[in-house]
C-alpha positions as CSV (number, residue, x, y, z in Angstrom):
1,N,-171.5,162.3,86.5
2,K,-167.9,162.4,85.4
3,D,-168.6,160.1,82.3
4,K,-169.4,162.5,79.5
5,W,-171.3,159.8,77.6
6,H,-173.5,158.5,80.3
7,Q,-176.9,156.7,79.8
8,G,-178.8,159.9,79.9
9,N,-176.8,161.3,77.0
10,L,-177.1,158.1,75.1
11,D,-180.8,158.1,75.7
12,T,-180.9,161.6,74.1
13,V,-179.2,160.4,71.1
14,Q,-182.0,157.8,70.6
15,R,-184.8,160.4,71.4
16,L,-183.3,162.8,68.8
17,H,-183.2,160.1,66.1
18,D,-186.8,159.2,66.9
19,L,-187.7,162.8,66.3
20,G,-186.2,162.5,62.8
21,F,-182.7,164.0,63.5
22,K,-179.5,162.7,61.9
23,V,-177.5,162.8,65.2
24,T,-173.8,164.1,65.1
25,V,-172.0,163.1,68.4
26,T,-169.1,165.5,69.3
27,G,-167.4,167.1,72.2
28,G,-164.6,165.2,74.2
29,M,-164.9,162.1,72.0
30,K,-162.2,159.5,72.5
31,A,-161.9,156.3,70.4
32,I,-162.8,154.3,73.6
33,D,-166.1,156.2,73.7
34,I,-167.3,154.8,70.5
35,A,-168.4,151.4,71.7
36,K,-170.9,153.1,74.2
37,F,-172.9,154.0,71.1
38,K,-173.3,150.4,69.8
39,G,-176.8,150.0,68.6
40,L,-177.6,153.6,68.5
41,P,-178.4,155.5,65.2
42,V,-175.3,157.8,65.1
43,Y,-175.0,159.6,61.8
44,T,-171.5,161.0,62.4
45,F,-168.8,161.2,65.1
46,I,-166.6,164.2,65.3
47,S,-163.3,164.3,67.1
48,G,-160.9,167.3,67.0
49,R,-158.6,167.4,70.0
50,A,-158.2,163.8,70.5
51,I,-156.8,163.4,67.0
52,A,-155.2,166.8,66.4
53,K,-153.4,167.1,69.8
54,A,-152.4,163.4,70.1
55,D,-148.8,162.5,69.9
56,E,-149.5,160.5,66.8
57,P,-152.4,162.0,65.1
58,A,-152.5,159.3,62.3
59,K,-152.5,156.5,64.9
60,A,-155.2,158.4,66.9
61,A,-157.3,158.8,63.7
62,K,-156.8,155.1,62.9
63,A,-158.0,154.2,66.4
64,F,-161.2,156.1,65.8
65,Q,-161.7,154.4,62.4
66,D,-161.1,151.0,64.0
67,A,-163.6,151.7,66.8
68,I,-166.4,152.9,64.5
69,T,-165.9,149.9,62.3
70,N,-165.8,147.4,65.2
71,T,-168.7,148.8,66.8
72,F,-171.0,149.4,63.9
73,I,-170.1,146.8,61.3
74,E,-172.9,144.5,62.2
75,Q,-175.3,147.4,62.0
76,A,-173.9,148.4,58.6
77,I,-174.2,144.9,57.3
78,G,-177.7,144.6,58.4
79,Q,-178.8,147.8,56.8
80,T,-177.2,146.6,53.6
81,E,-179.1,143.4,53.7
82,V,-182.4,145.3,54.4
83,S,-181.8,147.6,51.5
84,S,-180.8,144.8,48.9
């Protein structure tokens, strides 16, 4: 499968979380990949080359921040409401 973040990998993220791990997702990450993780308990995303080697690294970093916010804002709000 050419898609690095296919369903099998997404299922692994959930299984690792279910075992008690705080899951960090890294390796070939692009901002567009973040949405695939919606609803999954990801602790951290790490992106190196996609930001460091971008023509405009600050713009690439902002794209990651925006993708994470847009994908996980509802999850974050729900967690805040539960913990309040």
